[in-house]
KOLVEXLO-11990 format. One line per 2 residues: number of its first residue (from 0); their letters; for each residue y, x, z of C-alpha. Coordinates in Angstrom, 1 decimal, always signed. Each point is the difference from the previous one (the first is absolute). Last residue first. Example, Ala and Ser with C-alpha at 12.3 -4.5 7.8 and 13.67 -1.06 7.14 Angstrom:
# KOLVEXLO-11990
1 = SA = -1.1:+13.7:+7.1 | -3.4:-1.4:+0.7 .
This chain:
# KOLVEXLO-11990
83 = AE = +109.1:+84.7:+151.8 | -3.8:+0.3:+0.5 .
81 = GT = -2.6:-2.3:-1.7 | -1.9:+3.1:-1.0 .
79 = EE = -0.5:-1.1:-3.6 | +3.6:-1.3:-0.4 .
77 = VT = +1.4:+3.4:+1.3 | -2.0:+1.8:-2.7 .
75 = EA = -3.0:+2.2:+0.6 | -0.1:+3.3:-1.8 .
73 = EY = -2.0:+0.6:-3.1 | -1.6:+3.5:+0.0 .
71 = GL = -1.0:+1.9:-3.1 | -3.0:+2.0:-1.1 .
69 = LD = -0.8:+1.9:-3.2 | +3.3:+1.7:-0.7 .
67 = GP = +0.4:+0.7:+3.7 | -3.4:+1.8:+0.0 .
65 = QC = +1.5:+2.5:-2.6 | -1.0:+0.0:-3.7 .
63 = GM = -1.8:+2.0:-2.6 | -2.5:-2.8:-0.6 .
61 = ER = -3.1:+2.2:+0.5 | +1.4:+1.9:+3.0 .
59 = CI = +1.5:-3.1:+1.5 | -3.2:-1.9:-0.3 .
57 = AE = -2.0:+2.9:+1.5 | +2.4:+0.4:+2.9 .
55 = LT = -0.1:-3.8:+0.8 | -3.8:+0.2:-0.1 .
53 = SF = -0.1:+3.0:+2.3 | +2.5:-1.7:+2.2 .
51 = RI = -2.4:-2.9:+0.4 | +1.4:-3.4:-0.7 .
49 = AK = +0.0:-3.0:+2.3 | -0.2:-3.8:+0.1 .
47 = AK = -0.5:-0.3:-3.8 | +0.9:-3.4:-1.6 .
45 = GT = +3.1:+1.3:-1.8 | -1.4:-0.8:-3.4 .
43 = KL = +0.0:+3.7:-1.0 | -1.8:+1.1:+3.2 .
41 = IS = -2.8:-2.6:-0.5 | -0.3:+1.1:-3.6 .
39 = LN = -0.4:+3.7:+1.1 | -2.9:-1.1:+2.2 .
37 = AL = -1.7:-1.9:-2.8 | +0.6:+2.7:-2.5 .
35 = TI = -1.9:+2.4:+2.3 | +1.8:+3.2:+0.8 .
33 = DI = -0.5:+3.4:-1.6 | +3.7:+0.9:-0.6 .
31 = RE = -0.3:+0.3:-3.8 | -2.6:-2.8:-0.4 .
29 = AL = +2.1:-2.5:+2.0 | +3.1:+1.0:-1.9 .
27 = ET = -1.7:-0.7:-3.4 | -1.4:-3.3:+1.3 .
25 = LT = +3.5:-1.1:+1.2 | +1.3:+0.8:-3.5 .
23 = MR = +2.7:+2.5:-0.8 | +3.1:-0.4:-2.2 .
21 = RA = +2.0:+2.1:+2.5 | +2.7:-2.7:+0.6 .
19 = HL = -2.7:-2.7:+0.0 | -2.1:+1.8:+2.6 .
17 = LD = +3.1:+0.6:+2.2 | +1.0:-3.6:-0.2 .
15 = DL = -3.5:-1.2:+0.9 | -0.2:+2.4:+2.9 .
13 = KV = +3.1:-1.4:+1.7 | -1.6:-0.9:+3.3 .
11 = QI = +2.4:-2.0:+2.2 | -0.3:+0.4:+3.8 .
9 = RS = +1.3:-3.2:+1.6 | -3.6:-1.2:+0.3 .
7 = GE = -1.1:-3.6:-0.2 | +0.1:-2.7:+2.6 .
5 = PP = +2.7:+0.6:+2.7 | -1.0:+2.2:+3.0 .
3 = ES = -1.5:-1.9:+2.9 | +2.2:-0.4:+3.0 .
1 = PM = -0.4:+2.3:+3.0 | -1.2:-1.6:+3.3 .
């Protein structure tokens, strides 16, 4: 039986950093890409389980960035896996 993944996601959402760098509010971005503020907030806080490519594309278009600027991956460490 496969083990459960660790709590929390290893995918890091860097939307806050991008917004700050571009001096844009979450509300302004939500209006520009026609998404609810609540849904964008869920993404920003890292609580989203998925993101549609159309949403990712809209964010990248408005923020002038690439998907890799918005999303990152944090690899497991040896200590976390318990392997030597």
